[in-house]
Each structure stands twice: as C-alpha cells, then as structure tokens.
C-alpha positions in Angstrom: 31.4 -64.3 -183.9 28.8 -63.7 -180.7 27.9 -67.3 -180.7 31.2 -68.9 -181.4 32.3 -66.8 -178.9 29.8 -67.5 -176.1 30.4 -71.6 -177.4 31.8 -74.0 -175.1 34.4 -74.8 -176.9 37.2 -72.4 -177.1 39.9 -71.9 -179.2 42.3 -69.3 -180.2 40.1 -67.3 -183.1 38.0 -66.1 -179.2 40.6 -63.2 -179.3 40.4 -62.6 -183.1 36.5 -62.6 -182.6 36.1 -61.1 -179.9 37.8 -58.1 -181.7 35.9 -57.6 -185.2 32.1 -58.2 -183.4 34.0 -54.9 -181.7 35.8 -53.7 -184.7 31.3 -54.4 -186.4 30.2 -52.2 -183.9 32.1 -49.1 -183.9 32.6 -49.5 -188.0 28.8 -49.4 -187.5 28.2 -46.0 -184.4 30.6 -44.3 -186.4 29.0 -44.7 -189.8 26.1 -43.0 -188.2 28.7 -40.5 -186.5 31.3 -39.2 -188.9 29.7 -36.6 -190.5 29.5 -34.6 -186.9 33.2 -36.4 -185.5 35.8 -35.7 -188.1 35.3 -32.3 -187.7 37.1 -32.7 -184.2 40.9 -32.2 -184.7 42.8 -35.1 -184.4 39.7 -38.1 -184.5 41.3 -39.7 -187.2 44.2 -40.3 -184.8 42.2 -40.9 -181.4 40.3 -43.5 -183.8 43.6 -44.9 -185.1 44.6 -45.3 -181.2 41.3 -46.5 -180.2 42.1 -49.9 -183.0 45.6 -50.0 -181.8 44.2 -50.0 -178.9 41.4 -52.7 -179.5 44.1 -55.0 -181.2 47.1 -55.0 -178.6 48.2 -58.0 -177.3 47.5 -57.2 -173.5 44.8 -59.2 -171.4 43.0 -55.4 -170.8 43.0 -54.4 -174.0 40.0 -52.2 -176.1 38.7 -55.4 -177.4 38.0 -57.7 -173.9 36.9 -54.6 -171.8 33.5 -53.0 -174.6 32.7 -57.1 -175.4 32.7 -57.6 -171.7 31.2 -54.8 -170.2 29.1 -53.2 -173.9 28.1 -55.9 -176.0 27.9 -59.1 -174.0 25.9 -57.3 -171.9 23.3 -56.2 -174.8 23.3 -59.8 -176.4 22.5 -61.6 -173.5 19.8 -60.0 -173.0 18.1 -59.5 -176.1 19.6 -63.2 -178.0 16.2 -64.5 -177.5 14.6 -61.5 -179.9 17.8 -62.0 -182.6 16.9 -65.3 -182.6 13.9 -65.4 -184.1 14.7 -62.8 -186.0 16.7 -64.6 -188.2 14.6 -67.8 -187.4 11.7 -66.4 -189.3 14.4 -63.8 -192.4 15.6 -68.0 -192.6 11.6 -69.8 -193.5 11.7 -66.7 -195.8 13.9 -67.0 -197.5 
C-alpha cells in the first residue's frame, strides 16, 4: 500500500490506501498495548472517535495527518532495508 501511495500515478484509491496503512500501523500497535489500554475509562469510545477521525472526508483527517507526519518519514528512511528483506524472502520462497 505504501508503494502504491508513493507511486507517480495518483488515483482515487490513494485516500483509502492511506487510511488502511494508518489503520494497519494502529492495529499492530494496539495488539501490544491493548492489554494495558482497555483498563482506561472510555478507551473504546476514544478508539472509535480516533477511527472516525481517520476516515473523515476532510483534508485534515487523521489518516493524512498521521501518514504525512509519522508513517511516511519512517518508511522513506527505511524503505531500502524493507525492499532488501522482501527481496531475500522472495528468493528463499
């Protein structure tokens, strides 16, 4: 999904791909932190509001903000290492 977002051909799917990338990162982080976070009052209401903000049809929605400020810089910094690992896995498979 990140490769499709960063490609030169931009289409309608960029908005939803951005959402799914942010949602995937959120889901991975939540898998490790959910044991502690579910004890907080209104955790699930906050999680629901966060996901609605990520899907909101506005220019400053959560997916765009989080992708541009956190996910994209991290990916651009480490994309060569990720490509090398995926290439090695492809040859071993």
